[in-house]
N, C-alpha and C positions, 0 to 999 in steps of 0.2 A: 308618882302613881305607884300603887302597890303592884308587885309582880307575883303572880300565882301560877306556877308551872305544874299543871296536872296532866301533862302528856304521858308521863311514865315515871315509875320509881327509879328508872335508870338516870334521871336527871339530878339525883341527889349529889351534893358536893361532900367531899370527905370532911370529917370532923377535925377540929384542931388537934385532938389526940392522934388521929390517923396521920395528919401532916407531920407531927413531931416524930411519930414512929417511922415514917418514911425517911425523914432526914437522918435519923440515927440508926437505921437498919444495918446490921452486920451482913456483909454480902460475900458471895462466891459465885461459881459458875454452875448454874442449875442443870445444864445439859450433862455435866459430869457428876450431877447429884451432890454438888459441893457448896450449895448456898444454904447456910445454916438457918436463915430466916424462912426460906421456902420449906426446908425440912421440918421446921417447927410447926408451920401452918399445916402441912400435910399430916403430921402426927396428930395435931389438934383436931383437924377435920375428921380423920378416920375414927378418932376416939368419940367425937360427938355423934357420928353416924353408926357407931358400933361395928365398923368394918376393919379389916386387917390393914389396909393401906389406902393412900389417897394420892392424887396427882393434880397439880395446879396447871390450868390451861388458860389461854387468853380470854375466852368467851364462852357463853352458854351454848352457842351454836356449835362450837368446836367440841365442847364437852359431850353433847349428844351424839355428834358425828363420830367422834373417837370411840365412844362407848358402843355404839351400834356396829361400827366396823370391827371392833374387837370381838363382839359376840357372833357376828354373822360373816360368813364367807361370801364371795361373789355368787350371785344366783340364788342366795337364800332369801327367805321371806320374813318380814316383820309385821306383826299385827299392831295397829295403832288406831287412835280415834280420828274421825273425819274432820274434827276441829282441833286436832293436836298441833302444837307449835311446830314440832318437827316436820309435820306434813305440810302445814300452811306457810310457814314463815322462815324456813331454813334453806331456801334456794334449791330444794330437791337434792340436797347434798348426798343423802344416803344412796340415791340412785345414780347421780352424776359421777360421784367419786368412788362409790363402793360397789356399784352394780347390784344393789340390793333391791329386791322387789318388795312392795308394800301392799297390804290389804287394809283398807280403811273401814272401820266399824263405826256405826252411828253413835256419836256421843250424845248421851242424855243431857238434859239441862244442868244436872248436878255434876257434870264432868265424867261420870262413869260410862263404861260400856257394859251392856248387859252380858252376864256370864254366858247365857245361852248363845248370844251372838258370837262371842269370842270362841266358844267351843265349836260352833258350826264352821268357823273360819279356819280352824286348824286342819291342815292338809293331811290326808292319809298318804301312805307310801305308794307312789305311782310315778312311773317314768315321765309322765306328762307334767308333773307339778313341781314347783319349787319346794324346797324343804322349809317348813315353818320352824324358825329358830329362835324367835324372840317376840315377847309382848312388851309394849311400851305404855306406861301410864304417865300422866302429867298431874303434878300436885304442888301448889294449887293449879286449877285449870284456868288459864288466862281467858280464852274466848268464852268459856262457860261462866263468866262473871266472877272469876277468882274463886271458884268453888273448891273447898278443901275435900280431898278424898279421905275416908275414914280408915282407921286401923283394920277394922273388920273387913271392909271391902277389899283392901289391898291384900290381906291374908287370903281371901277367897280366890283372888286372881292368881296369887302365888301358888296356892295349892293346885289350881287347874293347870298352871304352867308345869309344875313339877310332875304331875300325873302324866304329862305328855312329853317329858324330857325337854322342855323349852325354858329358856332363860327369861328373866324379868328385869327390865331397866326402868327406873323412875326418873323422868325429867322433873327434878325437884328444884327448879329455878327459884321458886318461892316456897320451898318445903318448910322453912321456919315459920312463915305466915300460917301454913296449914297446922303446924303443931301448936302455935300460940292460940289460934282461933278455936281449937278443939280441946285445949287444956291437957295435951299429952306431950310426952317427951318425943323428940324427933326420931330417936332410935326406934320407937314403937312403930312409926310410920314406914320405916324402911328396912326393918329387921329381916323381912322375908324376901327382899329384893337382891338380885345378884349384883346389881350396880345402881348407883344413884349419883346424880350430878346436882350441884346447887350453885347459885349465882351469888357473888359477893357484892355486886354493884347495883343491886336493886334495893330492896328494903333494908339490907344490912349497911348500905351507904358507902361501901368502899368504892374507889374510883374505877377499878377494872378487875376482871378475873373471875373464873369459876373453878370449881374443884370437882373431880370425879372420885368416888369412893367405891371400893369393892375388895375382893380377895387380893392377896399379894400377887398371885399368878396373873389375875386379870389386869392389875395395874402395871405389872411388868410389860405385858403385851401392849397395853394402851399407851405406855410411854414411847414405844417405838412408833406407833401410829401417830402420836402427837408430833414426833419429829418429822415424819413423812408429810404431814399436813402443814408443816412450817410453823408449828407451835412451840418448838424448842427455844427457850429463852435463856439468856446468860445470867446477868445479875438481877434476877427476878425478885430478889428480896424486897426491892422497893415496892413491888406489888403485894407481896405476901405480908409485909409489915402492916399494911392497912387492913388486910384480911384478918389477921390475928386480932386486931383491935375490934373489928366488926363482930367476930364470933364471941369475943369476951364481953362486949359492952352493948351491942345493938339488938340482940335477939328479944329480950324482954320488952323493950320499948315498942316493938311492932304492934302491940295492942293499941297504942295511941293512934297509929295509922288506921286501924280497923274502926276505932271509935270515931275518928274524924270522917271516915268514909260513910259511916252510918248517919252521922249528923248531917253531912252534905246531902245524902240521898233523901233523908226525911225532910230536909229543908226545901228541896226542889220538886219532890214527887207530886205535890198538889197544885203546882203552878199550871197555868193554862198551857195546853199543848204538850206537856211533858208526860211521857208514858214510862213509868218506873214503879216497881214494887220494892219499897225499902226492905221488906223482909227477905228479898233475894240477895242482899248484900251480906256476905259472910266474912270477907277479909278487906282488902284495900282497893279493890277494883270495882268501878261502877260503869255499867252500860245502861244507856237510856235511849229512847226514841223521841223524835220531835214530830208531832202531828200538827203541822202548821203549813198549809198550802201557800200562805202569803210570804213565807220566809224560807229561802233555800238554805241548805246546809252551809254553803260557803259564806252566805250573808250572816248567818248566826255565829259562825266562828269568827268572822271579821269584827262584828260588833263586840263580842266578848274580848277578843284580843286587844281592841282599842281601850278596854278597861283593865288591861294587864293580865287577863286570864287566858291561859293557853291550854288547849286540849285538841283532840282531833276526831274526825269521823271515821268509822270503820265500814260504812255502807251508806246507802241512800237514807238520809235522815236518822242515822244511828251513830251514837257517839260513845267514846270511852273517856273516863277520867280516873286517875290513880293518885291516891294519897301516899305520902312518904315523909321522911324525916324533916324535909324542908317546908312542909305544909303545916301550919299551926291551926288551932281552932279559930283564931281570928281571921286567918286566910279563908277558912271555910265559910265563916259568917259573911265576909265580904263577897265571896263568890255567890252565896245564896241571894244576897241583896242585888248583886249585879244581874243575876238571872231574872229576878223579879222585875227590875226596871226594863230589861230587854224584852221581856215577854208581855209587855203592855202594848196596847194599840198605838199609843203615841210614840213609843220608842222603836217600833218595828220599821225597818227600812222600806 
């Protein structure tokens, strides 16, 4: 039976070139900044992002946490979206471990926050208020359908932040997807940000790791916070080696994932009980709803899983699927046919 894992682009397996690079990586102690492969990855990442320096961390969650802790002292405030990954899916770490207050602004369906809403949320100087220290954007925006934020919008937010002496961090877990989808260089999307993080183990296909990029002073501070969070690693070149291959070979091919996501969305959008606008698909993430009172979400997932297709629900009768390097056009066509057979009267449980 064919296996089609659409749960996330985190399920990608490393390529053969990555495995070879891992096996042959030159190693040292990264806590002492002595792993040459890590140093090479960090230099490459900083160059790609147009920043002075970079820092390898174990995960995207730690990347965001370390970045926000570096920008904000205890009792400070960060402005972010009410559907932001940092707010919804990172265990409340900025509050639990950093004592940082957050204000959540309504995310629009395209992943943005309205500039007037951001401006209204910025605190004036008052002994009663926390100090607004940071604005966070997410690009692409996961919960908002993988929507890519534009260069122009990011620049507008950055200008607003600078006008109020506030820093800007970009959760760029899928920032390369955003760049490819819009036909721009990734540097253009982050040039006005004080820091940016990106994930190597999603669309780029490496097995583990994220990278934070920013000024040299920022990265020096973030390195100490990484250590305090338990993220200091020793011979981390075995991680960095795959990341180097990812940056050098996997960015341009992200368009294949976007094309496959569009093909999948168009293939299931007109099926009975599927609520989905294919025009909303901009990158590699698909959200859709099931309007079928005769089939519960769990039953729907079970039937498709029996056909080798894995994905999950994010709410009552709402589902997410993500294309990636291990999903081919043939896998997409198989998934479409499986949806068709499942959503007929005879096949419904």
